[in-house]
ZAMARGU-4260 file (C-alpha; in steps of 0.2 Angstrom, whole numbers, plus 5000, padded with zeros to 4 digits):
<rodrens>
0) 5094/5166/5454 | 5088/5180/5465 | 5098/5174/5479 | 5113/5171/5470 | 5113/5189/5464
5) 5110/5194/5482 | 5125/5184/5487 | 5135/5192/5473 | 5131/5210/5476 | 5134/5206/5495
10) 5151/5200/5491 | 5154/5215/5481 | 5150/5226/5496 | 5162/5217/5506 | 5176/5219/5493
15) 5172/5236/5492 | 5172/5239/5510 | 5189/5231/5511 | 5196/5241/5497 | 5190/5257/5505
20) 5198/5251/5523 | 5214/5247/5514 | 5213/5264/5507 | 5211/5273/5521 | 5227/5265/5529
25) 5238/5273/5516 | 5246/5289/5523 | 5245/5298/5507 | 5229/5305/5499 | 5222/5294/5486
30) 5208/5299/5473 | 5202/5290/5457 | 5191/5300/5444 | 5184/5293/5429 | 5182/5299/5412
35) 5167/5311/5416 | 5179/5318/5431 | 5168/5310/5444 | 5175/5302/5460 | 5177/5283/5460
40) 5186/5282/5475 | 5195/5292/5488 | 5204/5288/5506 | 5203/5296/5522 | 5219/5303/5522
45) 5215/5315/5505 | 5200/5322/5515 | 5209/5324/5531 | 5226/5331/5523 | 5216/5344/5512
50) 5201/5346/5525 | 5187/5342/5513 | 5168/5339/5522 | 5163/5321/5520 | 5149/5324/5510
55) 5161/5328/5496 | 5169/5311/5498 | 5153/5303/5491 | 5155/5292/5475 | 5151/5301/5460
60) 5155/5319/5467 | 5161/5329/5451 | 5180/5336/5452 | 5172/5353/5449 | 5165/5353/5466
65) 5182/5349/5474 | 5189/5364/5464 | 5175/5375/5468 | 5176/5371/5487 | 5194/5375/5487
70) 5192/5392/5477 | 5179/5399/5488 | 5189/5395/5503 | 5204/5405/5496 | 5216/5389/5492
75) 5220/5397/5475 | 5223/5414/5480 | 5212/5430/5475 | 5202/5430/5458 | 5185/5426/5451
80) 5180/5409/5457 | 5172/5403/5442 | 5188/5407/5432 | 5199/5398/5445 | 5188/5383/5444
85) 5186/5382/5426 | 5205/5383/5423 | 5207/5367/5433 | 5194/5358/5426 | 5200/5361/5408
90) 5218/5356/5413 | 5211/5339/5421 | 5201/5336/5405 | 5217/5335/5396 | 5221/5318/5406
95) 5240/5322/5406 | 5252/5316/5419 | 5257/5328/5430 | 5268/5332/5446 | 5266/5348/5456
100) 5269/5355/5472 | 5255/5367/5482 | 5257/5378/5496 | 5241/5380/5506 | 5237/5396/5516
105) 5242/5388/5531 | 5260/5384/5525 | 5256/5367/5522 | 5265/5360/5506 | 5257/5346/5497
110) 5265/5336/5482 | 5252/5331/5469 | 5256/5317/5456 | 5243/5313/5444 | 5243/5298/5431
115) 5231/5296/5418 | 5222/5278/5416 | 5221/5268/5399 | 5202/5272/5398 | 5203/5289/5402
120) 5201/5296/5421 | 5215/5297/5432 | 5222/5293/5448 | 5230/5306/5460 | 5242/5303/5475
125) 5243/5318/5487 | 5259/5318/5500 | 5261/5330/5514 | 5279/5336/5511 | 5278/5351/5523
130) 5291/5344/5536 | 5302/5337/5522 | 5304/5354/5514 | 5307/5362/5531 | 5321/5351/5535
135) 5328/5354/5517 | 5327/5372/5520 | 5335/5371/5537 | 5348/5361/5528 | 5349/5375/5514
140) 5350/5388/5526 | 5363/5379/5537 | 5373/5374/5521 | 5374/5392/5516 | 5378/5398/5534
145) 5392/5386/5533 | 5397/5392/5516 | 5398/5410/5522 | 5408/5406/5536 | 5419/5396/5526
150) 5420/5412/5513 | 5424/5423/5528 | 5437/5412/5536 | 5445/5411/5518 | 5444/5429/5516
155) 5452/5432/5532 | 5466/5419/5529 | 5469/5427/5512 | 5470/5442/5520 | 5482/5437/5534
160) 5492/5429/5521 | 5492/5446/5510 | 5496/5455/5526 | 5510/5443/5530 | 5516/5444/5513
165) 5516/5463/5514 | 5525/5463/5530 | 5539/5453/5524 | 5540/5460/5508 | 5543/5477/5517
170) 5556/5470/5529 | 5574/5472/5521 | 5578/5454/5522 | 5578/5439/5512 | 5564/5427/5519
175) 5560/5409/5510 | 5553/5393/5516 | 5557/5375/5508 | 5548/5359/5511 | 5555/5342/5515
180) 5558/5338/5499 | 5569/5354/5495 | 5556/5362/5485 | 5553/5382/5489 | 5535/5385/5494
185) 5537/5403/5499 | 5549/5418/5495 | 5546/5436/5498 | 5551/5450/5487 | 5568/5453/5493
190) 5573/5435/5491 | 5566/5435/5472 | 5576/5450/5469 | 5591/5443/5475 | 5590/5429/5464
195) 5584/5439/5450 | 5568/5428/5447 | 5550/5430/5446 | 5537/5420/5458 | 5532/5408/5446
200) 5550/5404/5443 | 5552/5401/5461 | 5538/5394/5471 | 5535/5376/5467 | 5553/5373/5460
205) 5567/5363/5469 | 5580/5373/5477 | 5594/5366/5467 | 5586/5372/5451 | 5583/5389/5456
210) 5600/5393/5464 | 5610/5382/5452 | 5622/5368/5453 | 5638/5377/5459 | 5629/5387/5474
215) 5620/5371/5479 | 5637/5361/5479 | 5641/5375/5493 | 5625/5376/5503 | 5616/5359/5499
220) 5625/5352/5516 | 5618/5365/5527 | 5601/5362/5520 | 5601/5344/5522 | 5607/5347/5541
225) 5593/5359/5542 | 5579/5347/5536 | 5586/5334/5548 | 5581/5346/5562 | 5596/5357/5565
230) 5598/5376/5566 | 5612/5381/5553 | 5620/5397/5550 | 5632/5399/5534 | 5638/5411/5523
235) 5640/5411/5503 | 5644/5421/5488 | 5636/5421/5470 | 5639/5430/5454 | 5625/5442/5451
240) 5626/5452/5435 | 5645/5450/5434 | 5647/5457/5453 | 5651/5445/5467 | 5637/5446/5480
245) 5639/5439/5497 | 5624/5434/5509 | 5623/5426/5528 | 5609/5413/5529 | 5600/5404/5544
250) 5590/5389/5543 | 5577/5385/5556 | 5568/5369/5554 | 5548/5368/5556 | 5543/5351/5566
255) 5526/5346/5568 | 5519/5339/5584 | 5523/5322/5580 | 5543/5328/5579 | 5544/5327/5561
260) 5553/5340/5551 | 5540/5346/5538 | 5552/5361/5530 | 5564/5375/5535 | 5563/5394/5537
265) 5577/5402/5527 | 5581/5419/5533 | 5596/5429/5524 | 5604/5445/5524 | 5614/5454/5511
270) 5631/5456/5518 | 5640/5461/5502 | 5643/5480/5508 | 5649/5472/5525 | 5662/5461/5516
275) 5668/5476/5505 | 5669/5486/5523 | 5679/5473/5531 | 5690/5470/5516 | 5693/5489/5517
280) 5697/5489/5535 | 5708/5474/5534 | 5718/5482/5519 | 5718/5499/5530 | 5724/5489/5545
285) 5738/5482/5536 | 5742/5497/5527 | 5741/5505/5544 | 5754/5492/5552 | 5765/5494/5537
290) 5766/5513/5538 | 5769/5512/5557 | 5784/5500/5553 | 5790/5510/5539 | 5789/5526/5550
295) 5798/5518/5563 | 5812/5511/5552 | 5813/5530/5544 | 5814/5537/5561 | 5829/5525/5564
300) 5837/5528/5549 | 5836/5546/5550 | 5845/5546/5566 | 5859/5535/5557 | 5860/5546/5541
305) 5862/5561/5552 | 5878/5555/5560 | 5883/5548/5544 | 5879/5564/5533 | 5886/5575/5548
310) 5903/5567/5547 | 5904/5566/5529 | 5900/5583/5527 | 5914/5587/5540 | 5925/5576/5531
315) 5922/5585/5515 | 5927/5602/5522 | 5943/5595/5529 | 5949/5587/5513 | 5944/5600/5501
320) 5960/5602/5493 | 5962/5582/5492 | 5957/5577/5477 | 5958/5559/5480 | 5949/5561/5495
325) 5935/5572/5487 | 5932/5558/5475 | 5928/5547/5488 | 5917/5558/5499 | 5906/5565/5487
330) 5897/5549/5480 | 5895/5547/5499 | 5886/5562/5501 | 5876/5560/5485 | 5871/5541/5492
335) 5866/5550/5508 | 5856/5564/5501 | 5846/5550/5490 | 5843/5540/5506 | 5836/5556/5514
340) 5825/5558/5501 | 5820/5540/5501 | 5816/5541/5520 | 5805/5557/5516 | 5794/5547/5504
345) 5793/5533/5518 | 5787/5546/5530 | 5774/5552/5517 | 5768/5535/5517 | 5767/5532/5534
350) 5758/5549/5536 | 5771/5556/5548 | 5779/5568/5534 | 5769/5586/5539 | 5758/5593/5524
355) 5754/5610/5520 | 5736/5608/5513 | 5727/5623/5506 | 5715/5625/5492 | 5722/5620/5475
360) 5717/5623/5457 | 5717/5607/5450 | 5715/5612/5432 | 5730/5625/5434 | 5741/5612/5442
365) 5739/5599/5429 | 5741/5611/5415 | 5757/5616/5424 | 5762/5597/5424 | 5758/5596/5405
370) 5775/5600/5398 | 5786/5588/5410 | 5773/5575/5407 | 5775/5576/5388 | 5796/5576/5390
375) 5795/5561/5402 | 5784/5550/5389 | 5792/5540/5374 | 5787/5544/5357 | 5776/5528/5357
380) 5765/5534/5370 | 5751/5546/5368 | 5746/5558/5382 | 5728/5563/5383 | 5723/5576/5396
385) 5704/5577/5400 | 5702/5592/5413 | 5688/5603/5409 | 5681/5617/5419 | 5668/5618/5433
390) 5681/5608/5446 | 5680/5612/5464 | 5697/5616/5471 | 5705/5602/5480 | 5711/5603/5499
395) 5728/5596/5498 | 5747/5600/5497 | 5751/5607/5480 | 5769/5600/5479 | 5764/5583/5486
400) 5751/5582/5473 | 5762/5586/5459 | 5773/5573/5465 | 5759/5560/5466 | 5753/5563/5449
405) 5770/5562/5442 | 5774/5546/5451 | 5757/5538/5444 | 5761/5544/5427 | 5779/5537/5427
410) 5771/5520/5435 | 5759/5520/5419 | 5773/5524/5407 | 5783/5509/5413 | 5767/5497/5410
415) 5766/5502/5393 | 5782/5495/5386 | 5775/5493/5369 | 5767/5510/5368 | 5749/5515/5371
420) 5739/5529/5378 | 5740/5538/5394 | 5724/5547/5401 | 5726/5559/5414 | 5709/5566/5419
425) 5699/5575/5433 | 5681/5576/5438 | 5670/5578/5453 | 5663/5563/5463 | 5649/5564/5476
430) 5654/5548/5487 | 5637/5542/5496 | 5637/5533/5512 | 5640/5515/5504 | 5654/5520/5493
435) 5663/5531/5506 | 5662/5516/5517 | 5670/5505/5504 | 5684/5520/5501 | 5687/5523/5520
440) 5682/5540/5519 | 5668/5551/5525 | 5654/5555/5513 | 5655/5571/5504 | 5662/5579/5487
445) 5679/5574/5481 | 5690/5580/5467 | 5695/5563/5458 | 5712/5563/5449 | 5712/5548/5437
450) 5727/5541/5428 | 5723/5526/5415 | 5734/5517/5404 | 5733/5504/5391 | 5747/5493/5398
455) 5748/5474/5403 | 5738/5477/5420 | 5738/5468/5436 | 5730/5453/5442 | 5720/5451/5458
460) 5735/5447/5468 | 5746/5461/5463 | 5732/5472/5467 | 5730/5466/5484 | 5750/5471/5487
465) 5752/5487/5474 | 5752/5500/5489 | 5764/5490/5499 | 5781/5498/5503 | 5795/5490/5492
470) 5784/5479/5483 | 5787/5480/5463 | 5784/5470/5448 | 5797/5478/5439 | 5815/5471/5435
475) 5827/5473/5448 | 5834/5490/5449 | 5821/5497/5440 | 5811/5504/5454 | 5810/5506/5472
480) 5793/5501/5475 | 5788/5517/5485 | 5778/5526/5470 | 5761/5520/5474 | 5766/5517/5493
485) 5769/5535/5493 | 5754/5540/5485 | 5742/5531/5496 | 5751/5538/5510 | 5749/5555/5504
490) 5729/5552/5499 | 5727/5544/5517 | 5736/5560/5525 | 5724/5572/5515 | 5708/5564/5520
495) 5705/5555/5503 | 5707/5538/5495 | 5717/5530/5482 | 5707/5518/5470 | 5714/5506/5458
500) 5705/5494/5446 | 5714/5483/5433 | 5715/5467/5426 | 5728/5457/5415 | 5728/5463/5398
505) 5715/5479/5401 | 5727/5491/5408 | 5725/5500/5425 | 5715/5515/5431 | 5721/5522/5447
510) 5710/5537/5455 | 5717/5549/5467 | 5702/5556/5478 | 5705/5572/5487 | 5693/5583/5498
515) 5683/5596/5487 | 5683/5614/5494 | 5678/5631/5489 | 5690/5642/5483 | 5687/5654/5498
520) 5698/5647/5512 | 5682/5646/5523 | 5670/5636/5513 | 5651/5636/5518 | 5647/5621/5528
525) 5635/5608/5522 | 5621/5604/5533 | 5626/5593/5549 | 5617/5577/5545 | 5618/5572/5563
530) 5608/5588/5568 | 5594/5583/5556 | 5592/5565/5565 | 5576/5564/5574 | 5579/5558/5593
535) 5564/5548/5592 | 5568/5539/5575 | 5552/5541/5566 | 5546/5530/5552 | 5548/5534/5534
540) 5538/5524/5521 | 5548/5525/5505 | 5541/5522/5489 | 5550/5518/5473 | 5549/5506/5461
545) 5567/5505/5457 | 5575/5493/5469 | 5592/5501/5466 | 5587/5518/5469 | 5576/5511/5484
550) 5592/5504/5492 | 5603/5520/5490 | 5590/5531/5498 | 5586/5520/5511 | 5604/5518/5515
555) 5604/5538/5516 | 5589/5538/5528 | 5595/5525/5541 | 5611/5537/5541 | 5600/5551/5545
560) 5592/5541/5560 | 5575/5536/5552 | 5568/5520/5551 | 5561/5514/5535 | 5547/5503/5527
565) 5548/5501/5508 | 5535/5500/5495 | 5537/5497/5477 | 5522/5504/5470 | 5508/5516/5476
570) 5494/5503/5480 | 5507/5493/5491 | 5511/5510/5500 | 5492/5513/5504 | 5492/5495/5511
575) 5506/5499/5523 | 5498/5516/5527 | 5481/5507/5532 | 5491/5495/5544 | 5506/5505/5550
580) 5500/5521/5561 | 5518/5524/5566 | 5522/5530/5549 | 5527/5549/5550 | 5533/5553/5533
585) 5530/5548/5516 | 5544/5550/5502 | 5537/5544/5485 | 5544/5543/5467 | 5534/5555/5455
590) 5532/5542/5440 | 5527/5524/5446 | 5518/5509/5438 | 5501/5502/5444 | 5490/5517/5440
595) 5493/5526/5456 | 5509/5539/5453 | 5516/5550/5466 | 5505/5564/5467 | 5490/5554/5466
600) 5496/5544/5482 | 5502/5560/5490 | 5484/5568/5488 | 5477/5551/5496 | 5489/5553/5510
605) 5485/5572/5513 | 5466/5567/5515 | 5467/5552/5525 | 5484/5556/5536 | 5485/5575/5536
610) 5497/5573/5550 | 5510/5563/5539 | 5525/5573/5530 | 5526/5571/5511 | 5541/5572/5500
615) 5541/5569/5481 | 5558/5563/5472 | 5559/5564/5455 | 5573/5560/5440 | 5561/5568/5427
620) 5555/5585/5422 | 5540/5592/5433 | 5527/5587/5420 | 5517/5576/5430 | 5501/5582/5436
625) 5500/5588/5453 | 5519/5586/5456 | 5520/5606/5460 | 5507/5603/5475 | 5521/5595/5485
630) 5538/5597/5491 | 5550/5591/5477 | 5568/5584/5477 | 5576/5582/5462 | 5587/5566/5458
635) 5602/5564/5461 | 5603/5571/5478 | 5615/5570/5494 | 5612/5564/5510 | 5611/5583/5517
640) 5599/5588/5503 | 5588/5574/5508 | 5588/5578/5526 | 5584/5597/5522 | 5570/5591/5511
645) 5563/5580/5523 | 5564/5592/5537 | 5553/5606/5527 | 5540/5593/5521 | 5529/5594/5537
650) 5527/5613/5533
</rodrens>
């Protein structure tokens, strides 16, 4: 029996040695404590990882001994050693599963996982995860760095996009981009305003849906050619708020590195004013040609009538006692004199009849025509005279003016065969550059004399020919066709214009515009706009939320020789000021949306850019806080007034 027991114990020792050898080959630390918290087993990795001395690794060593060793060498940080040990021993006696990480004073990080055994006691695994945590921290740092770079790049791209948007919005042009599927992907502010659309109604929408089927039928072929890789230019017209607007567009395809068309850039310009000017020029050239023809004919006819009238006069004298001869000569003389009067009217149209212009009191002249006009109208036509005080004098020939007004009133009478109302009115007109260009006259003040009727009106083709000599819509024998032609020639020769508005069934409104003058023959001249122009074409930042007002003021500034960039509110203006150093003047409306009004913007400009001239413009009372700190120009204003105010804004 003793031998068998010895063999049994020997075999057990061998097995324990084998178990210990196996545990020592494991990379992770391993410990097994019994229900009394005494060491049952542990491996070499545990001792080396946590730097425990070999004497602690004996079987039966209390768990408390390991905790005290660690506490005394500062593994658990500062504090009472007994308290630190007791805290950990009490936790171990709970025999609860636990997983934790502990960073040792040297920076080593140990992952500890304890699992309780069925009959008390627990097994614990210790893993050195220092390198793993370093790698994870490095990955986090690199990810954070990458995210920061991506964020900065995204911000930079967004700033670039916003800057591009700001620049394209400030450019007075219509800019857009459509992709290969004919869908809008970009549109600047000018393009949106042209089509009266908001951004969400534009970007991402098909072209045909945005511009409408009628306009798409007109321009769709050009779009397809551009998306096929061709640079195309075209013009189109569209109705906007009841007005025909004209635009010229150029489409440039975007081609990628593989030669595939990805979309097309659209650059358009509003050429409505240009079209109006061209139409006015063509009409003026046409009338000039007709006038030259009429003048030439009148010259030749006068030569012939001189011979005829001279011979008839001589014949009249020689046959004074012959009643039969006088009966033949007198009608011939009367017809000859009527022919001479007709030629005089032709010369007026061709601007070859000399005028005698002088300051004319329009109110007094119209009042003098009152009786004659009433006698010239039938009872079924009501005469309304709307000529008040406060009118400037007109620089014109008073006799020709009376004749012109009488002709217009007689034409109006003839258009109202069933009766109606004839209205003769007078008012002052301040023609800006755009309106003056459309009328073919210099910008400035004019006296407008208007004759309006409630007759049958004229269609567009009749309107185009209304001022041609001998053109008439009256029945044969009822008119010479020289009434409006004579008035047109008189207006042109006087430095004014004739404007006719009419539509079938809506009557006609004919306005005679004559240059205004002061009562004194030598009026005080307005400031010369040319003298106010800067030779270096300084850059003006125009800040105004009303697009129509911006357009008018911008045209005035351009006429004065300034370059202009536009902003719709104070925030946008500050962005432009921060990016464009060349701005020398700021013109801002006083009342604007967006939380930054004109005075606030002006104070900001004065603080950051004291070299910039500031001018506020306002159509309201000067009640806005701070408006009295800066030069202020009331709306409406003329171009000379704007020039003078801008020149004084730097003082």
